[in-house]
C-alpha positions in Angstrom: -34.5 21.5 28.6 -34.4 25.1 30.0 -32.0 24.3 32.8 -29.5 22.4 30.6 -26.2 24.3 30.2 -25.1 25.1 26.6 -21.3 24.9 26.2 -19.8 26.8 23.3 -16.3 26.8 24.6 -14.0 25.0 22.2 -11.4 23.0 24.1 -8.4 21.3 22.3 -9.6 17.6 22.2 -7.5 15.0 24.0 -5.4 12.7 21.8 -6.7 9.5 23.5 -9.1 8.4 26.2 -6.3 6.1 27.6 -4.2 7.2 30.6 -0.7 8.4 29.5 1.5 6.2 31.6 4.4 4.7 29.6 5.4 2.5 32.6 2.1 0.6 32.1 1.7 0.6 28.3 2.1 2.7 25.2 -1.6 2.6 24.3 -1.9 6.4 24.7 1.1 7.0 22.4 -0.4 4.6 19.8 -3.7 6.5 19.8 -2.0 9.8 19.6 0.4 8.9 16.8 -2.1 7.0 14.6 -5.5 8.0 15.8 -7.6 5.5 17.8 -9.2 3.6 14.9 -5.9 3.2 13.0 -4.1 2.2 16.2 -6.4 -0.9 16.6 -5.3 -2.2 13.2 -1.7 -2.5 14.2 -2.5 -4.7 17.2 -3.2 -7.6 14.8 0.1 -7.4 13.1 3.4 -9.2 13.8 6.3 -7.0 14.9 7.8 -7.3 11.4 4.6 -6.1 9.8 4.3 -3.3 12.3 7.9 -2.1 11.7 7.4 -2.3 7.9 4.2 -0.2 8.0 5.7 2.2 10.5 8.7 2.7 8.1 6.2 3.7 5.3 4.5 6.1 7.7 7.9 7.7 8.5 8.4 8.5 4.8 5.1 10.4 4.8 5.9 12.3 8.0 9.3 13.5 6.6 7.6 16.3 4.7 10.8 17.9 3.3 12.4 14.5 2.5 15.7 15.3 4.3 15.8 11.9 6.0 14.9 13.3 9.4 11.7 13.6 11.3 11.6 16.8 13.3 9.3 17.7 16.3 7.4 20.0 14.0 6.8 17.3 11.4 5.7 14.9 14.1 3.3 17.5 15.5 1.8 18.1 12.0 1.4 14.3 11.5 -0.3 13.8 14.9 -2.7 16.7 14.3 -3.6 15.2 10.9 -4.1 11.7 12.4 -6.4 13.1 15.1 -8.5 14.9 12.5 -9.1 11.9 10.3 -12.8 11.9 11.2 -13.0 15.5 10.0 -11.3 14.7 6.7 -13.6 11.6 6.2 -16.6 13.9 6.8 -15.4 16.4 4.2 -14.6 13.5 1.8 -18.3 12.4 2.1 -19.6 15.9 1.5 -17.1 16.7 -1.3 -18.9 14.5 -3.9 -22.2 16.2 -3.1 -20.8 19.7 -3.8 -18.3 19.1 -6.6 -21.0 18.8 -9.2 -18.7 18.9 -12.3 -16.1 16.6 -10.7 -13.2 19.0 -11.3 -11.7 18.7 -7.8 -12.7 22.2 -6.9 -15.8 23.8 -5.4 -16.5 27.4 -6.3 -18.8 29.4 -4.0 -21.6 29.4 -6.6 -21.5 25.6 -6.8 -21.6 25.3 -3.0 -24.4 27.9 -2.7 -26.5 26.3 -5.4 -26.3 22.8 -3.8 -27.0 24.2 -0.2 -29.5 26.9 -0.9 -30.9 25.9 -4.3 -34.5 25.3 -3.0 -34.4 28.7 -1.2 -33.1 30.5 -4.3 -36.1 29.0 -6.2 -38.5 30.0 -3.5 -37.2 33.0 -1.5 -40.1 32.9 1.0 -40.3 29.4 2.5 -42.4 29.1 5.7 -40.2 26.8 7.8 -39.0 29.6 10.0 -35.4 29.7 8.8 -33.8 32.9 7.7 -32.0 31.5 4.6 -30.9 34.9 3.4 -29.0 35.5 6.6 -27.5 32.0 6.6 -26.3 32.5 3.1 -24.6 35.8 3.9 -22.9 34.2 6.9 -21.8 31.2 4.8 -20.4 33.4 2.0 -18.4 35.4 4.5 -17.1 32.2 6.1 -16.3 30.7 2.6 -14.3 33.9 1.7 -12.3 33.6 5.0 -11.5 29.9 4.4 -10.5 30.7 0.8 -6.9 31.7 1.4 -6.0 32.7 -2.2 -9.2 34.8 -2.6 -10.3 33.2 -5.9 -13.7 32.1 -4.4 -12.9 28.5 -5.3 -12.4 26.0 -2.5 -9.7 23.3 -2.6 -10.3 20.4 -0.3 -8.3 21.9 2.5 -10.1 25.2 2.2 -13.5 23.5 2.3 -12.3 21.6 5.4 -11.5 25.0 7.0 -14.9 26.3 5.9 -16.9 23.3 7.3 -14.7 22.8 10.5 -13.6 26.4 11.2 -12.8 25.9 14.9 -10.0 23.5 13.9 -8.0 26.2 12.0 -6.1 29.0 13.6 -6.8 31.4 10.6 -10.5 30.9 11.0 -10.7 31.8 14.7 -11.7 35.4 14.1 -14.8 34.3 12.1 -15.7 31.8 14.9 -15.6 34.7 17.4 -17.5 37.0 15.0 -20.3 34.4 14.4 -20.5 33.6 18.2 -20.9 37.3 19.0 -23.5 37.8 16.4 -25.6 34.9 17.8 -25.4 36.2 21.4 -25.5 39.9 20.8 -29.3 40.4 20.7 -29.2 44.2 20.8 -26.6 44.4 18.1 -24.3 46.8 19.9 -21.2 44.8 19.1 -20.8 43.5 22.7 -22.1 40.7 24.8 -23.6 42.0 28.1 -24.4 39.9 31.1 -28.0 39.1 30.2 -27.1 38.1 26.7 -24.4 35.9 28.0 -26.8 34.2 30.5 -29.6 34.1 28.0 -27.5 32.0 25.6 -27.1 29.3 28.2 -30.3 29.5 30.2 -33.9 30.3 29.5 -36.1 31.3 32.4 -39.3 29.9 30.9 -41.4 31.2 33.8 -39.0 29.9 36.5 -38.4 32.6 39.1 -35.6 30.7 40.8 -32.4 30.3 38.8 -30.4 27.1 39.2 -27.2 27.4 41.2 -25.0 27.1 38.1 -26.6 30.2 36.6 -25.7 32.2 39.6 -22.2 30.9 39.4 -22.0 31.9 35.7 -23.1 35.4 36.6 -20.3 35.7 39.1 -17.8 34.2 36.5 -18.9 36.8 34.0 -18.2 39.7 36.4 -15.0 38.3 37.9 -13.3 36.6 34.9 -15.1 37.0 31.5 -15.4 40.8 31.6 -11.7 41.5 32.1 -11.8 45.3 31.8 -14.9 45.5 34.1 -17.0 47.6 31.7 -20.0 45.3 32.1 -19.7 43.6 28.7 -17.5 41.3 26.7 -15.7 42.8 23.7 -14.2 40.7 20.8 -10.9 39.9 22.6 -12.7 38.9 25.8 -15.1 36.7 23.8 -12.2 35.1 22.0 -10.3 34.4 25.3 -13.3 32.7 26.7 -14.8 30.7 23.8 -11.4 29.8 22.2 -9.0 29.5 25.1 -5.4 28.8 24.3 -5.3 25.3 25.9 -2.2 23.2 26.1 -1.2 21.9 22.6 -1.5 18.1 23.2 0.0 17.3 19.8 3.1 19.5 20.5 3.6 17.9 23.9 3.3 14.4 22.4 5.7 15.1 19.6 8.2 16.4 22.1 7.7 13.2 24.2 8.2 10.9 21.2 11.4 12.6 20.1 12.8 12.6 23.6 12.1 8.9 24.1 13.4 7.8 20.7 16.3 10.2 19.9 19.3 7.9 20.6 22.0 10.4 19.6 20.2 13.4 21.1 20.5 15.6 18.0 16.9 16.7 18.5 15.5 14.9 15.4 14.7 11.3 14.5 16.0 9.0 11.7 13.8 6.3 10.4 16.1 3.8 12.1 15.6 5.5 15.5 11.8 5.4 15.1 11.6 1.8 13.9 14.1 0.8 16.6 11.6 2.1 19.2 8.6 0.9 17.2 6.6 -0.4 20.2 6.3 3.2 21.5 4.8 4.4 18.2 2.6 1.4 17.1 1.2 -1.8 18.6 1.7 -5.3 17.5 0.7 -8.8 18.6 3.8 -8.9 20.9 2.9 -5.7 22.8 -0.6 -6.9 23.2 0.7 -10.3 24.4 2.9 -8.6 27.0 0.0 -6.6 28.3 -2.1 -9.8 28.5 0.5 -11.4 30.7 0.6 -8.4 33.0 -3.2 -8.3 33.2 -3.4 -12.1 34.1 -0.5 -12.4 36.5 -3.0 -13.4 39.3 -3.3 -16.7 37.5 
């Protein structure tokens, strides 16, 4: 649809679609701490089973095995729990690329699986520029490959396939975005290139109202130095805004609510003692059911 707005801006996703109101329920915290799918599985457990499983999770969160869970460790855990769908996606693709089953994927292996048919027939007539795509992928692969050996571990392949989720990949996201939008290849995004990415005139003389608004936004806010175009930093500020870090905020909240001796970190006992904040169980569900049906 020519008037449909394309949104390339990468916002930090919410941790849950539930409302965060601990006075009502801890559903938001459960989703945030476990991921929404995993959180559902706890609702079927007895409080004892929930506490037992939570204790096992605490051992995993305590990365340095010092017996304490810090805000930083909690934040890392929450980020990982929220990205489970990404790891599942990579897991599914991993088998396809790791042809010799050695637990590693060299660039050559990835390229052969992805572009094998193109390499056999360098002139396909389906309209895709495979050579250009391959050059882009190789550059992205090298950026994801932290140790520079051109062999991807699972974590590096995850960064390659889901680059917007990794801080060290942000420059490549900006570079690729600019290359897609920068039609005259001058290294900048001017107003018409910016609008052209979102809206195609297709013979319509009258632009929709939102396009006019976007023109104003470009002049007023996107082009910060008012030189008529967006450079790399301006592009990064817009397409990868530094949103609030929801995982950090939630980690701080969980520590604040559970830290009985106020030493700024949590023991397993402190977490399990406040288990209903972290995970659900049949009891927490039953309590909510009573609240929901008090009109009876």
